[in-house]
Structure formats: C-alpha cells, structure tokens
C-alpha positions as CSV (number, residue, x, y, z in Angstrom):
1,X,3.4,-62.7,76.5
2,X,1.3,-64.3,73.8
3,X,1.9,-67.9,72.9
4,X,-0.2,-70.2,70.6
5,X,-2.5,-67.5,69.5
6,X,-5.4,-68.5,67.2
7,X,-8.0,-66.7,65.1
8,X,-11.6,-67.9,65.4
9,X,-14.6,-67.2,63.1
10,X,-17.0,-64.5,64.3
11,X,-20.7,-64.8,64.0
12,X,-21.9,-64.1,60.4
13,X,-25.1,-62.3,61.5
14,X,-23.1,-59.7,63.4
15,X,-20.7,-59.2,60.5
16,X,-23.6,-58.5,58.2
17,X,-25.3,-56.2,60.7
18,X,-22.0,-54.2,61.1
19,X,-21.6,-53.8,57.3
20,X,-25.1,-52.4,56.9
21,X,-24.4,-49.9,59.7
22,X,-21.0,-48.6,58.8
23,X,-22.1,-46.2,56.1
24,X,-24.0,-44.3,58.8
25,X,-21.4,-44.3,61.6
26,X,-18.5,-41.9,62.1
27,X,-15.3,-43.9,62.2
28,X,-11.8,-43.3,63.5
29,X,-9.2,-44.9,61.2
30,X,-5.5,-45.3,61.0
31,X,-4.3,-44.9,57.4
32,X,-1.5,-47.0,55.9
33,X,0.9,-46.0,53.2
34,X,1.1,-49.6,52.0
35,X,-1.8,-51.4,50.5
36,X,-3.3,-54.4,52.1
37,X,-1.7,-57.5,50.5
38,X,-3.7,-60.3,52.1
39,X,-6.7,-62.0,50.7
40,X,-8.6,-65.0,51.8
41,X,-11.6,-67.1,50.7
42,X,-13.4,-66.7,54.0
43,X,-16.4,-64.5,54.3
44,X,-16.5,-63.9,58.0
45,X,-14.8,-61.7,60.6
46,X,-12.3,-63.4,62.9
47,X,-11.4,-62.8,66.5
48,X,-8.6,-64.0,68.8
49,X,-8.4,-64.2,72.5
50,X,-4.7,-63.1,72.2
51,X,-5.5,-59.9,70.3
52,X,-8.5,-59.2,72.6
53,X,-6.1,-59.5,75.6
54,X,-3.7,-56.9,74.0
55,X,-6.6,-54.5,73.3
56,X,-7.9,-54.9,76.9
57,X,-4.4,-54.2,78.3
58,X,-3.9,-51.1,76.2
59,X,-7.4,-49.7,76.7
60,X,-7.5,-50.6,80.4
61,X,-10.7,-52.6,80.1
62,X,-11.9,-56.3,80.2
63,X,-14.4,-56.5,77.4
64,X,-12.6,-55.5,74.2
65,X,-13.3,-57.5,71.0
66,X,-10.9,-57.3,68.1
67,X,-12.5,-58.3,64.8
68,X,-10.3,-59.0,61.8
69,X,-11.5,-59.1,58.2
70,X,-9.8,-61.6,55.8
71,X,-11.4,-60.4,52.5
72,X,-10.4,-57.1,50.9
73,X,-13.7,-56.9,49.0
74,X,-15.7,-57.3,52.2
75,X,-13.4,-54.8,53.9
76,X,-14.2,-52.3,51.2
77,X,-17.9,-52.8,52.0
78,X,-17.4,-51.3,55.5
79,X,-16.9,-47.8,54.0
80,X,-18.8,-45.3,51.8
81,X,-18.1,-45.6,48.0
82,X,-14.9,-43.9,47.0
83,X,-13.0,-44.7,50.3
84,X,-9.5,-46.0,49.8
85,X,-10.2,-49.0,51.9
86,X,-6.9,-50.7,51.0
87,X,-5.1,-47.9,53.0
88,X,-7.2,-48.3,56.1
89,X,-5.6,-50.6,58.6
90,X,-8.4,-50.4,61.2
91,X,-11.2,-48.4,62.7
92,X,-13.4,-48.0,65.8
93,X,-16.9,-46.4,66.2
94,X,-16.7,-44.4,69.4
95,X,-20.2,-42.9,69.1
96,X,-22.2,-46.0,68.1
97,X,-23.3,-48.2,71.1
98,X,-23.7,-51.5,69.2
99,X,-20.0,-51.4,68.4
100,X,-18.9,-50.4,71.9
101,X,-15.4,-51.6,72.7
102,X,-14.9,-53.2,69.3
103,X,-11.9,-52.8,67.0
104,X,-11.9,-53.7,63.3
105,X,-8.7,-54.6,61.5
106,X,-8.1,-55.0,57.8
107,X,-7.0,-58.1,55.8
108,X,-3.3,-56.9,55.8
109,X,-3.3,-57.0,59.6
110,X,-5.3,-60.2,59.7
111,X,-2.7,-61.9,57.4
112,X,0.2,-60.6,59.5
113,X,-1.1,-61.7,62.8
114,X,-2.1,-65.1,61.3
115,X,1.5,-65.6,60.2
116,X,2.7,-64.6,63.7
117,X,0.3,-67.1,65.4
118,X,1.5,-69.8,63.0
119,X,5.3,-69.2,63.5
120,X,5.3,-67.9,67.0
121,X,7.6,-65.0,66.2
122,X,7.8,-61.8,64.1
123,X,11.2,-62.8,63.0
124,X,11.5,-62.6,59.2
125,X,8.3,-60.4,59.0
126,X,9.3,-57.5,61.2
127,X,8.1,-54.5,59.2
128,X,4.6,-56.0,58.6
129,X,4.4,-57.1,62.2
130,X,5.3,-53.6,63.4
131,X,2.5,-52.1,61.3
132,X,0.0,-54.6,62.5
133,X,0.9,-54.2,66.2
134,X,1.0,-50.4,65.9
135,X,-2.5,-50.5,64.3
136,X,-3.9,-52.6,67.1
137,X,-2.3,-50.4,69.8
138,X,-3.6,-47.3,67.9
139,X,-7.2,-48.5,67.8
140,X,-7.0,-49.5,71.4
141,X,-5.9,-46.0,72.4
142,X,-9.0,-44.6,70.8
143,X,-11.0,-46.5,73.5
144,X,-8.5,-45.7,76.2
145,X,-8.6,-42.0,75.6
146,X,-12.2,-42.0,74.3
147,X,-10.9,-39.7,71.6
148,X,-11.2,-39.5,67.8
149,X,-8.1,-37.2,67.6
150,X,-5.9,-39.2,65.3
151,X,-2.7,-37.2,65.9
152,X,-2.9,-37.7,69.7
153,X,-3.9,-41.3,69.5
154,X,-1.2,-42.2,67.0
155,X,1.4,-40.4,69.0
156,X,0.4,-42.4,72.1
157,X,0.5,-45.6,70.1
158,X,4.1,-44.9,69.0
159,X,5.1,-43.8,72.4
160,X,3.9,-46.9,74.1
161,X,4.7,-49.3,71.3
162,X,8.0,-50.6,73.0
163,X,6.2,-51.2,76.3
164,X,3.4,-53.3,74.8
165,X,5.7,-55.1,72.4
166,X,7.6,-56.4,75.4
167,X,4.7,-56.9,77.7
168,X,1.9,-58.2,75.5
169,X,3.6,-59.4,72.3
170,X,6.4,-61.3,74.0
171,X,9.4,-59.5,72.5
172,X,11.7,-58.5,75.4
173,X,13.9,-55.4,75.2
174,X,16.9,-57.4,76.3
175,X,18.0,-61.1,76.0
176,X,20.5,-63.3,77.7
177,X,23.5,-64.1,75.5
178,X,26.0,-66.9,76.1
179,X,29.5,-66.7,74.5
180,X,32.8,-68.4,75.1
181,X,35.3,-66.5,77.1
182,X,37.8,-66.8,79.9
183,X,36.2,-67.5,83.3
184,X,37.8,-67.7,86.7
185,X,38.0,-71.2,88.3
186,X,38.6,-71.2,92.0
187,X,40.2,-74.3,93.7
188,X,40.3,-74.7,97.5
189,X,42.4,-77.4,99.2
190,X,43.8,-78.3,102.7
191,X,47.5,-77.9,103.1
192,X,49.4,-79.5,106.0
193,X,51.7,-77.3,108.1
194,X,54.3,-79.0,110.3
195,X,55.2,-77.4,113.6
196,X,58.1,-78.1,116.0
197,X,57.5,-77.7,119.7
198,X,60.6,-77.1,121.9
199,X,60.4,-77.8,125.6
200,X,63.3,-77.0,127.9
201,X,63.7,-78.2,131.4
202,X,66.3,-78.3,134.0
203,X,67.5,-81.6,135.3
204,X,70.2,-82.6,137.8
205,X,72.9,-84.9,136.4
206,X,75.7,-86.1,138.6
207,X,74.9,-83.5,141.1
208,X,74.8,-80.6,138.6
209,X,71.8,-78.8,137.1
210,X,71.7,-78.9,133.3
211,X,69.1,-77.9,130.7
212,X,67.6,-80.6,128.6
213,X,65.8,-79.7,125.4
214,X,63.0,-81.8,123.9
215,X,61.7,-81.3,120.4
216,X,58.3,-82.7,119.3
217,X,56.5,-82.2,116.0
218,X,52.8,-81.9,115.2
219,X,50.8,-81.1,112.1
220,X,47.9,-78.7,111.5
221,X,46.0,-78.0,108.3
222,X,45.1,-74.7,106.6
223,X,42.9,-73.9,103.7
224,X,44.6,-72.6,100.5
225,X,42.6,-71.0,97.7
226,X,44.0,-70.6,94.2
227,X,42.3,-69.0,91.1
228,X,43.1,-69.9,87.5
229,X,41.5,-68.7,84.3
230,X,40.2,-71.2,81.8
231,X,37.9,-71.1,78.7
232,X,34.2,-71.3,79.5
233,X,30.7,-69.9,78.9
234,X,30.1,-66.3,79.6
235,X,26.5,-65.1,80.1
236,X,25.5,-61.5,79.6
237,X,22.4,-59.4,79.1
238,X,22.3,-57.6,75.7
239,X,19.9,-55.5,73.7
240,X,17.4,-57.7,71.8
241,X,18.0,-57.1,68.0
242,X,14.4,-58.1,67.2
243,X,13.0,-55.6,69.7
244,X,15.2,-52.8,68.3
245,X,14.1,-53.7,64.7
246,X,10.4,-53.6,65.6
247,X,10.7,-50.3,67.4
248,X,12.6,-48.8,64.5
249,X,10.2,-50.1,61.9
250,X,7.2,-48.7,63.9
251,X,8.9,-45.3,64.0
252,X,9.6,-45.4,60.3
253,X,6.0,-46.3,59.5
254,X,4.8,-43.5,61.7
255,X,6.8,-40.9,59.9
256,X,5.5,-42.1,56.5
257,X,1.9,-41.6,57.5
258,X,0.2,-38.4,56.3
259,X,-1.0,-35.7,58.6
260,X,-2.5,-35.7,61.2
261,X,-1.3,-39.2,61.9
262,X,2.4,-38.2,62.1
263,X,2.2,-34.9,63.8
264,X,0.8,-35.4,67.3
265,X,1.9,-35.3,70.9
266,X,0.9,-37.9,73.5
267,X,0.2,-36.4,76.9
268,X,-0.4,-39.6,78.9
C-alpha cells in the first residue's frame, strides 16, 4: 500500500544526457488515445520512491527508477521529429545500458500521480488514474519480461492490473461495510429452583408402629439463556466500488488502444 507518496526532482545533467540519446535508442512505448493534458513550469524529470517501489514489485527487481516528465515540450524532445508524443504515455529502452531499469512517464501520468499523492486516493479521478497505473505496470512488464512485444506486455499489464492495484496502490478488492440491522442479543441469568425433600420413617407411638413423613425444602440455581433481537450495527464484507471502477476503466482504455496494444495474450 502506498501512503504519502511524493515526487522529487531528478538530476538535470542526467535528464539532458537522456534527451540527447533518445533519438538514437529504440524505445518501447505504450500509446494513449487521449492527449496528455498536464503541463508544468518545471524543467526537470521527477522520481518517487512510491512509484519506484511499484515498478520493482512488478518487474521483480530492486533497482528500478521511474522518471516522470512534467513538461509536454520537453517530453516531445525525447522523440524523433514527427512523433505524436502527446499520445505516448511512457517508454523504456531495453537495449541501451545507460537507461537500464529505467521507466519514463509522460506529463499526463505525472499530473495524475501528483494528484493521487496530494489527495491520497484515486476517488474522483478514476479514469485518469487507471490509465496512469496501467502505463506504469505496462512499462514495468517490459523489464520483467525483457520483451519489446507490445501486445504481450500490454496484455500482461491488464491481466495483473487488479492484483497490483490492490497490493501496491492500496485499493483493496473488498471493503468492510457497517449497516444498521437486527442483531441477536443473548442474556444469561441464574434462576432459583426450589426442591422438596420427603423423608419417611417408622416410629412407635403408644406401642404401635406408624410412619412419619418429614418434608424439607432446599434451593438450587440453574442458568437460563434467552435470545432477543434488537436494532444494531451489522458488519459485512462487500465488493469495493472504487476497485471495480478502476478495473473496468483499465479494461475500457485497453480496448480503445490501437493494435498491437489491444490484441495480445499474456502467458505468465
């Protein structure tokens, strides 16, 4: 679960070095069907321990770095001229050692995660959050599978989206719900029980044997349990509406992506 996430500035020299190199490096990208909507005045890449942790968990490593760009113009500078950079959510460079285990995310994702860190919940921004989370999981799967096959990688990202949303993004599949209902109330008390003891004995009266009867009483106690039904809180486990919305939004976004992103099979 991620709480109190924060984005930190990344070193400027590395950001510049990366931009100079990207026109010569084969990249694996996940395409978006919505344009990036975020812009910021900053000129540096940003990183987050929380996002690094998610990437490490998905990729099965310990040294992943997630770098987020906050400026659409700078983001466009990562790609060759003519690239529709607004529709690229992220990329990795599998074959270029200086960018080993690094993930780059666009301003749209940067803005979405920034909002999540600020509010602590995807509530109210579900669709954008689903896109951002799916993009991060997708790019992490490139490293996990060491594959540039977009169809397979994206299929795995969608397949495991519910698992990582619950485990790493802190949105559980079920929640505990308390409502008012009728609940049983059990009462136990001690109840006295009176017993009569009869003792008969023969005695001689005026030379004759007669039977005399003596009655004595004594009390014992027994436990009596009664159950009544009264209004009270009823706790139950139900499906989490937020979880269901995020999973549905991720599936919807997946289906809107162009081939090969929406036509793969995950074999892991």
